[in-house]
MIDOSE-1310 file (N, C-alpha, C; in nm, 2 decimals, decimal comma, always signed):
residues 287
mghp	+2,07/+0,52/-0,42/+2,06/+0,57/-0,31/+1,92/+0,56/-0,27; +1,89/+0,58/-0,14/+1,78/+0,57/-0,10/+1,67/+0,69/-0,13; +1,55/+0,70/-0,12/+1,49/+0,83/-0,15/+1,51/+0,95/-0,07; +1,54/+1,08/-0,13/+1,60/+1,17/-0,06/+1,54/+1,22/+0,05
hsrh	+1,41/+1,20/+0,06/+1,34/+1,27/+0,17/+1,35/+1,15/+0,29; +1,41/+1,04/+0,27/+1,42/+0,96/+0,41/+1,56/+0,90/+0,41; +1,65/+0,94/+0,30/+1,77/+0,90/+0,32/+1,84/+0,93/+0,45; +1,81/+1,05/+0,51/+1,90/+1,10/+0,64/+1,81/+1,09/+0,76
rsfd	+1,68/+1,01/+0,74/+1,62/+1,00/+0,87/+1,67/+0,87/+0,93; +1,65/+0,86/+1,07/+1,69/+0,77/+1,14/+1,63/+0,64/+1,12; +1,68/+0,52/+1,15/+1,60/+0,40/+1,14/+1,50/+0,41/+1,26; +1,51/+0,44/+1,37/+1,39/+0,46/+1,48/+1,29/+0,56/+1,43
dlva	+1,32/+0,66/+1,37/+1,21/+0,75/+1,32/+1,12/+0,69/+1,22; +1,20/+0,62/+1,12/+1,11/+0,57/+1,01/+1,03/+0,46/+1,07; +1,10/+0,37/+1,16/+1,00/+0,26/+1,22/+0,90/+0,30/+1,30; +0,92/+0,41/+1,39/+0,82/+0,47/+1,45/+0,71/+0,52/+1,36
egaa	+0,74/+0,57/+1,25/+0,62/+0,61/+1,14/+0,54/+0,50/+1,11; +0,63/+0,39/+1,05/+0,55/+0,28/+0,98/+0,48/+0,21/+1,09; +0,51/+0,21/+1,22/+0,43/+0,15/+1,30/+0,31/+0,23/+1,38; +0,31/+0,35/+1,33/+0,20/+0,42/+1,42/+0,07/+0,44/+1,29
vpte	+0,10/+0,41/+1,17/-0,01/+0,44/+1,07/-0,13/+0,32/+1,09; -0,25/+0,35/+1,12/-0,37/+0,26/+1,11/-0,35/+0,17/+0,99; -0,39/+0,04/+1,05/-0,41/-0,07/+0,93/-0,54/-0,11/+0,90; -0,64/-0,05/+0,94/-0,77/-0,09/+0,90/-0,80/-0,07/+0,76
gwdf	-0,88/-0,14/+0,69/-0,93/-0,13/+0,56/-0,82/-0,15/+0,45; -0,84/-0,13/+0,32/-0,77/-0,15/+0,22/-0,71/-0,01/+0,14; -0,70/+0,10/+0,21/-0,67/+0,21/+0,17/-0,52/+0,22/+0,17; -0,44/+0,22/+0,07/-0,28/+0,22/+0,04/-0,23/+0,36/+0,02
swfe	-0,31/+0,46/+0,02/-0,27/+0,59/-0,03/-0,14/+0,64/+0,06; -0,13/+0,59/+0,17/-0,02/+0,65/+0,24/+0,12/+0,62/+0,20; +0,11/+0,49/+0,14/+0,26/+0,44/+0,07/+0,28/+0,54/-0,04; +0,20/+0,62/-0,10/+0,22/+0,70/-0,22/+0,23/+0,83/-0,16
grdt	+0,25/+0,87/-0,03/+0,26/+1,00/+0,03/+0,14/+1,09/+0,04; +0,02/+1,02/+0,02/-0,11/+1,10/+0,03/-0,16/+1,06/+0,18; -0,26/+1,15/+0,21/-0,32/+1,14/+0,34/-0,48/+1,12/+0,30; -0,52/+1,08/+0,18/-0,68/+1,09/+0,16/-0,74/+0,96/+0,23
vqgr	-0,87/+0,97/+0,27/-0,93/+0,89/+0,37/-0,96/+0,77/+0,29; -1,02/+0,77/+0,16/-1,06/+0,65/+0,09/-0,97/+0,60/+0,00; -0,86/+0,67/-0,04/-0,76/+0,63/-0,11/-0,81/+0,60/-0,28; -0,91/+0,70/-0,30/-0,97/+0,65/-0,46/-0,89/+0,67/-0,55
dtiq	-0,77/+0,76/-0,53/-0,69/+0,74/-0,65/-0,62/+0,61/-0,68; -0,59/+0,55/-0,58/-0,51/+0,42/-0,59/-0,62/+0,32/-0,64; -0,74/+0,34/-0,60/-0,84/+0,22/-0,62/-0,86/+0,23/-0,79; -0,85/+0,34/-0,84/-0,87/+0,34/-0,98/-0,75/+0,24/-1,05
epat	-0,67/+0,20/-1,00/-0,58/+0,12/-1,05/-0,53/+0,16/-1,20; -0,45/+0,27/-1,22/-0,38/+0,29/-1,35/-0,27/+0,21/-1,37; -0,21/+0,22/-1,48/-0,10/+0,11/-1,50/+0,00/+0,11/-1,40; +0,03/+0,24/-1,35/+0,13/+0,25/-1,23/+0,08/+0,36/-1,15
tsvr	+0,12/+0,33/-1,02/+0,08/+0,45/-0,90/+0,14/+0,58/-0,98; +0,06/+0,67/-0,94/+0,11/+0,82/-0,96/+0,10/+0,91/-0,87; +0,19/+1,01/-0,85/+0,21/+1,11/-0,72/+0,24/+1,22/-0,76; +0,20/+1,32/-0,70/+0,25/+1,46/-0,73/+0,40/+1,46/-0,69
attr	+0,49/+1,56/-0,76/+0,62/+1,57/-0,74/+0,67/+1,61/-0,60; +0,57/+1,67/-0,53/+0,61/+1,73/-0,40/+0,59/+1,62/-0,29; +0,52/+1,51/-0,32/+0,51/+1,39/-0,22/+0,62/+1,31/-0,21; +0,62/+1,26/-0,08/+0,73/+1,15/-0,05/+0,68/+1,01/-0,08
vrat	+0,72/+0,96/-0,19/+0,70/+0,83/-0,22/+0,73/+0,73/-0,12; +0,65/+0,64/-0,06/+0,72/+0,56/+0,04/+0,73/+0,40/-0,02; +0,64/+0,38/-0,10/+0,63/+0,25/-0,18/+0,54/+0,27/-0,31; +0,57/+0,18/-0,41/+0,51/+0,18/-0,54/+0,47/+0,03/-0,56
earp	+0,35/+0,03/-0,65/+0,31/-0,12/-0,70/+0,25/-0,09/-0,83; +0,31/-0,14/-0,96/+0,23/-0,14/-1,07/+0,08/-0,20/-1,04; -0,01/-0,16/-1,11/-0,13/-0,21/-1,11/-0,17/-0,31/-1,24; -0,25/-0,41/-1,22/-0,30/-0,49/-1,31/-0,34/-0,44/-1,44
swgy	-0,33/-0,47/-1,56/-0,39/-0,40/-1,66/-0,53/-0,38/-1,67; -0,59/-0,49/-1,62/-0,76/-0,52/-1,62/-0,84/-0,41/-1,56; -0,77/-0,33/-1,45/-0,84/-0,25/-1,38/-0,99/-0,29/-1,30; -0,93/-0,38/-1,19/-1,05/-0,46/-1,14/-1,18/-0,37/-1,09
avsl	-1,14/-0,26/-1,02/-1,25/-0,18/-0,94/-1,32/-0,12/-1,08; -1,28/-0,08/-1,17/-1,35/-0,03/-1,27/-1,45/-0,14/-1,35; -1,40/-0,25/-1,36/-1,47/-0,36/-1,43/-1,57/-0,41/-1,34; -1,55/-0,40/-1,20/-1,67/-0,46/-1,11/-1,75/-0,37/-1,12
aqkl	-1,75/-0,23/-1,14/-1,87/-0,13/-1,16/-1,95/-0,18/-1,29; -1,89/-0,24/-1,39/-1,98/-0,26/-1,49/-2,06/-0,38/-1,46; -2,00/-0,49/-1,37/-2,05/-0,60/-1,33/-2,19/-0,57/-1,24; -2,15/-0,48/-1,15/-2,26/-0,44/-1,05/-2,40/-0,38/-1,13
agat	-2,36/-0,31/-1,23/-2,45/-0,24/-1,31/-2,55/-0,34/-1,37; -2,51/-0,48/-1,39/-2,58/-0,55/-1,45/-2,66/-0,67/-1,36; -2,63/-0,65/-1,24/-2,66/-0,74/-1,14/-2,78/-0,72/-1,08; -2,86/-0,80/-1,01/-2,98/-0,76/-0,93/-2,96/-0,79/-0,77
aald	-2,88/-0,89/-0,75/-2,84/-0,90/-0,60/-2,70/-0,95/-0,59; -2,62/-0,87/-0,54/-2,48/-0,88/-0,56/-2,44/-0,91/-0,41; -2,31/-0,97/-0,38/-2,24/-0,99/-0,28/-2,07/-0,99/-0,30; -2,04/-0,89/-0,19/-1,90/-0,88/-0,20/-1,84/-0,94/-0,08
lqtg	-1,74/-1,04/-0,10/-1,68/-1,13/+0,02/-1,54/-1,06/+0,05; -1,52/-1,07/+0,21/-1,41/-1,02/+0,25/-1,39/-0,86/+0,20; -1,48/-0,78/+0,24/-1,47/-0,64/+0,18/-1,38/-0,55/+0,21; -1,29/-0,61/+0,33/-1,21/-0,51/+0,40/-1,25/-0,40/+0,47
ggev	-1,22/-0,28/+0,43/-1,31/-0,14/+0,49/-1,41/-0,09/+0,38; -1,44/-0,19/+0,27/-1,53/-0,13/+0,19/-1,50/-0,03/+0,07; -1,34/+0,00/+0,08/-1,32/+0,10/+0,00/-1,34/+0,06/-0,18; -1,33/-0,07/-0,20/-1,34/-0,11/-0,36/-1,47/-0,12/-0,37
ldfa	-1,55/-0,19/-0,30/-1,68/-0,19/-0,34/-1,75/-0,05/-0,34; -1,73/+0,05/-0,26/-1,77/+0,17/-0,24/-1,72/+0,25/-0,38; -1,61/+0,23/-0,43/-1,56/+0,30/-0,55/-1,63/+0,23/-0,65; -1,66/+0,10/-0,66/-1,73/+0,05/-0,79/-1,86/+0,09/-0,80
lgra	-1,94/+0,10/-0,67/-2,07/+0,13/-0,69/-2,10/+0,27/-0,73; -1,98/+0,36/-0,69/-1,99/+0,49/-0,74/-1,99/+0,52/-0,89; -1,90/+0,42/-0,92/-1,89/+0,42/-1,08/-1,99/+0,34/-1,16; -2,08/+0,27/-1,10/-2,19/+0,19/-1,17/-2,29/+0,27/-1,21
pkap	-2,33/+0,26/-1,34/-2,43/+0,33/-1,42/-2,56/+0,31/-1,33; -2,57/+0,19/-1,28/-2,69/+0,15/-1,20/-2,66/+0,03/-1,11; -2,72/+0,06/-0,97/-2,66/-0,02/-0,88/-2,78/-0,15/-0,86; -2,72/-0,26/-0,82/-2,80/-0,37/-0,78/-2,93/-0,35/-0,68
vltv	-3,03/-0,40/-0,71/-3,15/-0,40/-0,60/-3,10/-0,41/-0,46; -3,03/-0,51/-0,45/-2,95/-0,57/-0,30/-2,82/-0,58/-0,33; -2,73/-0,52/-0,24/-2,60/-0,54/-0,24/-2,56/-0,56/-0,09; -2,50/-0,68/-0,05/-2,45/-0,73/+0,07/-2,30/-0,72/+0,07
ateg	-2,23/-0,73/+0,19/-2,10/-0,74/+0,18/-2,04/-0,80/+0,32; -1,95/-0,91/+0,30/-1,90/-0,97/+0,44/-1,77/-0,92/+0,47; -1,74/-0,93/+0,60/-1,61/-0,91/+0,66/-1,59/-0,98/+0,80; -1,48/-1,03/+0,84/-1,43/-1,10/+0,95/-1,37/-1,04/+1,06
wapn	-1,30/-0,93/+1,00/-1,21/-0,87/+1,12/-1,30/-0,74/+1,17; -1,31/-0,74/+1,29/-1,40/-0,65/+1,37/-1,35/-0,50/+1,33; -1,21/-0,45/+1,32/-1,20/-0,29/+1,29/-1,24/-0,28/+1,14; -1,21/-0,39/+1,05/-1,25/-0,36/+0,91/-1,42/-0,37/+0,90
laka	-1,48/-0,43/+0,97/-1,62/-0,45/+0,99/-1,68/-0,31/+1,03; -1,62/-0,25/+1,11/-1,69/-0,12/+1,16/-1,66/-0,02/+1,03; -1,56/-0,02/+1,00/-1,50/+0,08/+0,89/-1,58/+0,05/+0,77; -1,61/-0,07/+0,70/-1,70/-0,09/+0,61/-1,85/-0,05/+0,62
aall	-1,89/-0,08/+0,74/-2,04/-0,04/+0,76/-2,06/+0,10/+0,77; -1,96/+0,18/+0,82/-1,98/+0,34/+0,81/-1,95/+0,38/+0,69; -1,86/+0,33/+0,61/-1,86/+0,38/+0,46/-1,95/+0,35/+0,38; -2,02/+0,21/+0,39/-2,11/+0,19/+0,29/-2,26/+0,18/+0,32
rsrg	-2,28/+0,27/+0,43/-2,41/+0,28/+0,47/-2,49/+0,37/+0,38; -2,41/+0,46/+0,35/-2,49/+0,57/+0,23/-2,51/+0,49/+0,10; -2,46/+0,39/+0,09/-2,48/+0,31/-0,06/-2,61/+0,21/-0,03; -2,66/+0,22/+0,09/-2,75/+0,11/+0,13/-2,69/-0,03/+0,12
vavv	-2,57/-0,06/+0,16/-2,51/-0,19/+0,14/-2,51/-0,27/+0,29; -2,58/-0,36/+0,32/-2,57/-0,44/+0,44/-2,43/-0,53/+0,45; -2,38/-0,48/+0,57/-2,23/-0,53/+0,59/-2,27/-0,64/+0,70; -2,22/-0,77/+0,68/-2,25/-0,88/+0,76/-2,13/-0,93/+0,82
aspe	-2,13/-0,96/+0,94/-2,01/-1,01/+1,01/-2,00/-1,16/+0,96; -1,89/-1,20/+0,90/-1,87/-1,36/+0,86/-1,72/-1,39/+0,88; -1,70/-1,46/+0,99/-1,55/-1,49/+0,98/-1,50/-1,58/+0,87; -1,38/-1,55/+0,84/-1,33/-1,63/+0,68/-1,34/-1,77/+0,68
pdpl	-1,34/-1,86/+0,78/-1,35/-2,01/+0,74/-1,49/-2,05/+0,76; -1,58/-1,98/+0,82/-1,71/-2,02/+0,83/-1,81/-2,02/+0,71; -1,90/-2,11/+0,70/-1,99/-2,11/+0,60/-2,06/-1,98/+0,59; -2,10/-1,93/+0,47/-2,14/-1,79/+0,43/-2,30/-1,81/+0,49
pfad	-2,33/-1,70/+0,56/-2,47/-1,70/+0,62/-2,57/-1,64/+0,53; -2,61/-1,70/+0,40/-2,71/-1,67/+0,31/-2,75/-1,80/+0,24; -2,90/-1,80/+0,20/-2,94/-1,91/+0,14/-2,90/-1,95/+0,02; -2,91/-2,07/-0,03/-2,87/-2,12/-0,17/-2,91/-2,03/-0,29
gafd	-2,83/-1,99/-0,37/-2,89/-1,93/-0,48/-2,93/-1,78/-0,47; -2,89/-1,72/-0,36/-2,93/-1,58/-0,30/-2,88/-1,47/-0,41; -2,78/-1,50/-0,48/-2,72/-1,38/-0,53/-2,68/-1,41/-0,71; -2,69/-1,31/-0,78/-2,65/-1,36/-0,92/-2,51/-1,30/-0,95
lvss	-2,45/-1,22/-0,86/-2,30/-1,18/-0,87/-2,23/-1,19/-0,71; -2,13/-1,26/-0,71/-2,04/-1,25/-0,61/-1,92/-1,20/-0,66; -1,85/-1,12/-0,56/-1,70/-1,04/-0,61/-1,64/-1,05/-0,48; -1,51/-1,03/-0,51/-1,41/-1,04/-0,40/-1,28/-1,00/-0,45
rhpv	-1,20/-0,89/-0,36/-1,06/-0,84/-0,41/-0,98/-0,90/-0,31; -0,89/-0,96/-0,33/-0,79/-1,03/-0,25/-0,83/-1,11/-0,13; -0,92/-1,20/-0,17/-0,96/-1,29/-0,04/-0,85/-1,36/+0,01; -0,85/-1,40/+0,15/-0,75/-1,47/+0,19/-0,76/-1,64/+0,13
rahw	-0,86/-1,67/+0,11/-0,88/-1,79/+0,00/-1,03/-1,78/-0,04; -1,05/-1,86/-0,15/-1,16/-1,87/-0,21/-1,22/-1,99/-0,16; -1,36/-1,98/-0,11/-1,42/-2,12/-0,07/-1,52/-2,14/-0,17; -1,48/-2,21/-0,28/-1,55/-2,25/-0,39/-1,68/-2,33/-0,38
teia	-1,69/-2,41/-0,28/-1,83/-2,47/-0,26/-1,91/-2,37/-0,21; -1,87/-2,28/-0,11/-1,97/-2,18/-0,06/-2,01/-2,06/-0,16; -1,91/-2,03/-0,25/-1,95/-1,93/-0,36/-2,05/-1,99/-0,45; -2,02/-2,12/-0,48/-2,12/-2,20/-0,58/-2,25/-2,20/-0,53
rvle	-2,25/-2,24/-0,38/-2,38/-2,25/-0,34/-2,49/-2,13/-0,33; -2,42/-2,00/-0,31/-2,50/-1,88/-0,29/-2,51/-1,83/-0,42; -2,46/-1,86/-0,53/-2,48/-1,81/-0,65/-2,62/-1,89/-0,72; -2,71/-1,80/-0,78/-2,81/-1,87/-0,86/-2,76/-1,91/-1,00
pggc	-2,81/-2,02/-1,03/-2,77/-2,09/-1,16/-2,75/-1,98/-1,27; -2,64/-1,98/-1,34/-2,60/-1,87/-1,44/-2,52/-1,76/-1,37; -2,53/-1,74/-1,24/-2,46/-1,64/-1,18/-2,32/-1,63/-1,17; -2,25/-1,52/-1,14/-2,13/-1,48/-1,18/-2,04/-1,48/-1,06
yfaq	-1,92/-1,53/-1,05/-1,82/-1,50/-0,96/-1,71/-1,41/-1,02; -1,69/-1,31/-0,99/-1,59/-1,22/-1,04/-1,48/-1,16/-0,94; -1,36/-1,19/-0,96/-1,26/-1,15/-0,84/-1,13/-1,13/-0,90; -1,06/-1,06/-0,81/-0,92/-1,04/-0,84/-0,84/-1,11/-0,72
hvgp	-0,75/-1,21/-0,75/-0,70/-1,30/-0,63/-0,55/-1,25/-0,63; -0,49/-1,27/-0,51/-0,34/-1,28/-0,50/-0,29/-1,41/-0,54; -0,18/-1,39/-0,63/-0,13/-1,53/-0,70/-0,02/-1,57/-0,62; +0,04/-1,68/-0,68/+0,16/-1,75/-0,61/+0,27/-1,68/-0,60
hsvv	+0,36/-1,71/-0,49/+0,50/-1,64/-0,46/+0,49/-1,48/-0,48; +0,35/-1,42/-0,42/+0,36/-1,28/-0,43/+0,44/-1,22/-0,31; +0,53/-1,12/-0,36/+0,61/-1,03/-0,26/+0,72/-1,17/-0,20; +0,72/-1,26/-0,26/+0,81/-1,36/-0,21/+0,95/-1,31/-0,18
elve	+1,01/-1,21/-0,25/+1,16/-1,15/-0,20/+1,16/-1,10/-0,07; +1,03/-1,02/-0,05/+1,03/-0,98/+0,08/+1,00/-1,05/+0,20; +0,92/-1,17/+0,17/+0,89/-1,27/+0,27/+0,99/-1,35/+0,30; +1,09/-1,38/+0,19/+1,22/-1,47/+0,23/+1,31/-1,38/+0,28
yflg	+1,31/-1,25/+0,26/+1,42/-1,19/+0,32/+1,39/-1,19/+0,49; +1,29/-1,21/+0,54/+1,26/-1,23/+0,68/+1,26/-1,36/+0,73; +1,19/-1,45/+0,64/+1,18/-1,59/+0,68/+1,25/-1,70/+0,61; +1,35/-1,65/+0,54/+1,42/-1,77/+0,45/+1,35/-1,82/+0,33
pqpe	+1,40/-1,91/+0,28/+1,34/-2,00/+0,16/+1,21/-2,08/+0,20; +1,12/-2,06/+0,14/+0,98/-2,11/+0,15/+0,96/-2,24/+0,07; +0,89/-2,34/+0,10/+0,87/-2,46/+0,05/+0,79/-2,44/-0,06; +0,78/-2,50/-0,18/+0,73/-2,48/-0,28/+0,56/-2,48/-0,27
evrn	+0,52/-2,57/-0,18/+0,36/-2,56/-0,16/+0,33/-2,43/-0,09; +0,41/-2,35/-0,03/+0,38/-2,21/+0,02/+0,39/-2,14/-0,10; +0,51/-2,14/-0,16/+0,55/-2,04/-0,28/+0,41/-2,06/-0,42; +0,36/-2,17/-0,42/+0,29/-2,18/-0,51/+0,13/-2,22/-0,47
grdp	+0,10/-2,17/-0,34/-0,03/-2,20/-0,28/-0,15/-2,14/-0,35; -0,12/-2,04/-0,44/-0,23/-1,98/-0,50/-0,24/-1,98/-0,64; -0,18/-2,10/-0,68/-0,16/-2,10/-0,83/-0,28/-2,07/-0,91; -0,31/-1,99/-1,02/-0,45/-1,97/-1,07/-0,49/-2,12/-1,13
erer	-0,41/-2,19/-1,22/-0,46/-2,31/-1,27/-0,51/-2,43/-1,16; -0,46/-2,40/-1,03/-0,53/-2,48/-0,93/-0,65/-2,43/-0,90; -0,66/-2,30/-0,88/-0,78/-2,22/-0,85/-0,90/-2,25/-0,95; -0,85/-2,26/-1,07/-0,96/-2,34/-1,17/-1,01/-2,43/-1,17
adae	-0,92/-2,56/-1,12/-0,98/-2,68/-1,09/-1,06/-2,68/-0,99; -1,01/-2,62/-0,87/-1,10/-2,60/-0,77/-1,24/-2,54/-0,78; -1,25/-2,46/-0,87/-1,39/-2,39/-0,92/-1,46/-2,49/-0,99; -1,40/-2,54/-1,10/-1,47/-2,62/-1,18/-1,52/-2,76/-1,09
aagl	-1,45/-2,79/-0,98/-1,50/-2,92/-0,90/-1,61/-2,88/-0,82; -1,64/-2,74/-0,79/-1,74/-2,70/-0,72/-1,87/-2,67/-0,80; -1,86/-2,69/-0,94/-1,98/-2,67/-1,03/-1,98/-2,54/-1,10; -1,86/-2,47/-1,10/-1,83/-2,34/-1,18/-1,77/-2,34/-1,30
evvd	-1,80/-2,28/-1,41/-1,72/-2,28/-1,53/-1,65/-2,16/-1,53; -1,49/-2,16/-1,55/-1,42/-2,05/-1,55/-1,44/-1,99/-1,71; -1,46/-1,87/-1,72/-1,49/-1,82/-1,84/-1,37/-1,72/-1,87; -1,30/-1,67/-1,78/-1,18/-1,56/-1,79/-1,08/-1,60/-1,68
lrae	-0,96/-1,61/-1,70/-0,85/-1,62/-1,60/-0,74/-1,55/-1,67; -0,67/-1,45/-1,61/-0,57/-1,38/-1,67/-0,48/-1,35/-1,54; -0,35/-1,36/-1,57/-0,24/-1,33/-1,43/-0,14/-1,25/-1,48; -0,10/-1,16/-1,39/+0,02/-1,07/-1,42/+0,12/-1,09/-1,30
elrm	+0,23/-1,04/-1,32/+0,36/-1,03/-1,23/+0,38/-0,87/-1,24; +0,38/-0,80/-1,10/+0,39/-0,67/-1,11/+0,50/-0,62/-1,00; +0,58/-0,53/-1,05/+0,68/-0,46/-0,98/+0,64/-0,38/-0,84; +0,72/-0,41/-0,76/+0,69/-0,31/-0,62/+0,84/-0,28/-0,58
efhd	+0,83/-0,14/-0,51/+0,94/-0,09/-0,47/+0,92/-0,03/-0,33; +0,99/-0,06/-0,24/+0,98/-0,01/-0,11/+1,09/+0,09/-0,07; +1,07/+0,23/-0,06/+1,16/+0,31/-0,06/+1,21/+0,34/+0,07; +1,15/+0,33/+0,17/+1,23/+0,33/+0,31/+1,17/+0,22/+0,39
iaav	+1,21/+0,18/+0,51/+1,17/+0,09/+0,62/+1,04/+0,11/+0,67; +1,00/+0,25/+0,67/+0,88/+0,26/+0,73/+0,78/+0,22/+0,66; +0,79/+0,24/+0,53/+0,69/+0,13/+0,43/+0,70/-0,02/+0,45; +0,81/-0,07/+0,48/+0,82/-0,22/+0,49/+0,75/-0,26/+0,62
vhfl	+0,77/-0,18/+0,73/+0,69/-0,20/+0,85/+0,55/-0,18/+0,83; +0,50/-0,10/+0,77/+0,37/-0,08/+0,76/+0,29/-0,18/+0,68; +0,35/-0,21/+0,58/+0,31/-0,33/+0,49/+0,29/-0,45/+0,56; +0,39/-0,51/+0,64/+0,39/-0,62/+0,70/+0,30/-0,62/+0,83
rkvi	+0,27/-0,50/+0,88/+0,16/-0,48/+0,98/+0,01/-0,49/+0,93; +0,00/-0,45/+0,79/-0,12/-0,44/+0,74/-0,16/-0,57/+0,66; -0,05/-0,63/+0,60/-0,07/-0,75/+0,52/-0,05/-0,86/+0,61; -0,11/-0,91/+0,70/-0,04/-0,99/+0,82/+0,01/-1,13/+0,77
wmvp	-0,06/-1,19/+0,68/-0,03/-1,31/+0,65/+0,09/-1,32/+0,56; +0,17/-1,21/+0,54/+0,30/-1,20/+0,46/+0,43/-1,29/+0,56; +0,42/-1,21/+0,69/+0,51/-1,28/+0,78/+0,44/-1,28/+0,90; +0,37/-1,40/+0,91/+0,30/-1,42/+1,04/+0,35/-1,39/+1,15
gftv	+0,29/-1,31/+1,26/+0,33/-1,28/+1,38/+0,43/-1,16/+1,38; +0,45/-1,10/+1,26/+0,54/-0,99/+1,26/+0,54/-0,88/+1,36; +0,63/-0,85/+1,43/+0,66/-0,73/+1,51/+0,77/-0,67/+1,48; +0,80/-0,54/+1,52/+0,95/-0,47/+1,50/+1,04/-0,54/+1,58
eaye	+0,97/-0,56/+1,70/+1,08/-0,62/+1,81/+1,14/-0,74/+1,77; +1,04/-0,84/+1,72/+1,08/-0,98/+1,69/+1,18/-0,97/+1,57; +1,17/-0,86/+1,48/+1,26/-0,87/+1,35/+1,35/-0,74/+1,35; +1,38/-0,69/+1,44/+1,46/-0,57/+1,46/+1,59/-0,60/+1,36
sqlr	+1,65/-0,69/+1,40/+1,78/-0,72/+1,33/+1,76/-0,72/+1,18; +1,68/-0,79/+1,14/+1,66/-0,77/+0,98/+1,61/-0,65/+0,92; +1,53/-0,57/+1,00/+1,49/-0,44/+0,97/+1,59/-0,35/+0,95; +1,70/-0,35/+1,07/+1,82/-0,27/+1,07/+1,88/-0,29/+0,93
slhq	+1,91/-0,43/+0,91/+1,99/-0,44/+0,78/+1,93/-0,41/+0,67; +1,81/-0,43/+0,67/+1,73/-0,37/+0,54/+1,72/-0,23/+0,53; +1,71/-0,15/+0,63/+1,70/-0,02/+0,62/+1,86/+0,02/+0,57; +1,95/-0,04/+0,61/+2,10/+0,02/+0,55/+2,11/-0,01/+0,43
riqd	+2,05/-0,13/+0,38/+2,07/-0,18/+0,23/+1,98/-0,06/+0,14; +1,87/-0,03/+0,19/+1,79/+0,08/+0,11/+1,87/+0,20/+0,10; +1,92/+0,23/+0,23/+1,99/+0,36/+0,21/+2,11/+0,37/+0,11; +2,18/+0,25/+0,12/+2,30/+0,27/+0,03/+2,26/+0,20/-0,11
egpf	+2,18/+0,13/-0,13/+2,15/+0,08/-0,30/+2,00/+0,14/-0,33; +1,93/+0,19/-0,26/+1,81/+0,22/-0,32/+1,69/+0,12/-0,28; +1,58/+0,16/-0,36/+1,44/+0,07/-0,31/+1,45/-0,07/-0,32; +1,41/-0,13/-0,21/+1,40/-0,27/-0,21/+1,28/-0,32/-0,33
vahs	+1,34/-0,42/-0,41/+1,24/-0,46/-0,54/+1,18/-0,58/-0,49; +1,05/-0,59/-0,50/+0,97/-0,73/-0,49/+0,89/-0,72/-0,61; +0,80/-0,83/-0,62/+0,71/-0,85/-0,72/+0,58/-0,92/-0,67; +0,46/-0,87/-0,69/+0,37/-0,91/-0,65/+0,28/-0,99/-0,78
trhl	+0,18/-1,07/-0,72/+0,14/-1,15/-0,85/-0,03/-1,15/-0,83; -0,12/-1,13/-0,94/-0,24/-1,11/-0,94/-0,29/-1,18/-1,03; -0,44/-1,26/-1,03/-0,49/-1,30/-1,13/-0,65/-1,27/-1,13; -0,69/-1,24/-1,23/-0,84/-1,19/-1,24/-0,93/-1,33/-1,30
iear	-1,03/-1,36/-1,21/-1,09/-1,48/-1,23/-1,25/-1,45/-1,24; -1,31/-1,52/-1,36/-1,46/-1,47/-1,39/-1,50/-1,63/-1,42; -1,61/-1,65/-1,32/-1,66/-1,79/-1,35/-1,82/-1,79/-1,32; -1,89/-1,87/-1,41/-2,02/-1,88/-1,39/-2,06/-2,02/-1,35
kld	-2,18/-2,03/-1,25/-2,25/-2,13/-1,20/-2,31/-2,20/-1,30; -2,28/-2,33/-1,33/-2,36/-2,41/-1,44/-2,50/-2,42/-1,39; -2,58/-2,42/-1,49/-2,74/-2,44/-1,48/-2,79/-2,55/-1,43
């Protein structure tokens, strides 16, 4: 059966809740029934998300074993000039800088979406981080060899030639990427079967080859598949509004029929189960 706190709530009530939650930044604490501003508990990335027994869990996702944000803190401690690409609302970088024993002399972040840009600038100002507007497909607005560390968590895509260009010789790219066929169960529920080039578009071995072609040496590459559970239709609506590339052009109105069917399925059978894929990649620029 569905979650006891949402089983008796109407479809319209749950959809309205999912549609009302702000989507800026990468704070996912709402899914776990918390209203924290920065979502630091989720950024710490335990093996699985954890919540108090009194909270209403809307969705859960297992976390990668490597703990990206904590690992990034250690990388930042050894860097002199660091660049965080597609930083979102700055939450992960803020957490990592707070954990780092020593901060880089210079830290810069980029973001291309205006609401996230404003949120990141406000959050990271106290850390002395400059947040630069940089639309995702454009060349990076930095000089060659300007950074010894470039990082990114869940970039839309990795522009390897640009990453290699702004890294100094011996510099490091450290990132967690979304992998192939991530959350494909939910995507295909709404869009139907996807072609193989879409399902496998983020293959880690293909990214290794692209990184090496740009002049980087991949020194670590690890991949994991992680269980996700959506406990009510509010969580599905909010997720698809927030992670907009999953079902491009998603609106409640356009997909009302599928949403109603999925709502009933969750009510009758329990959480909708999907699987995310993530890979950790560390690469160094060749001298």
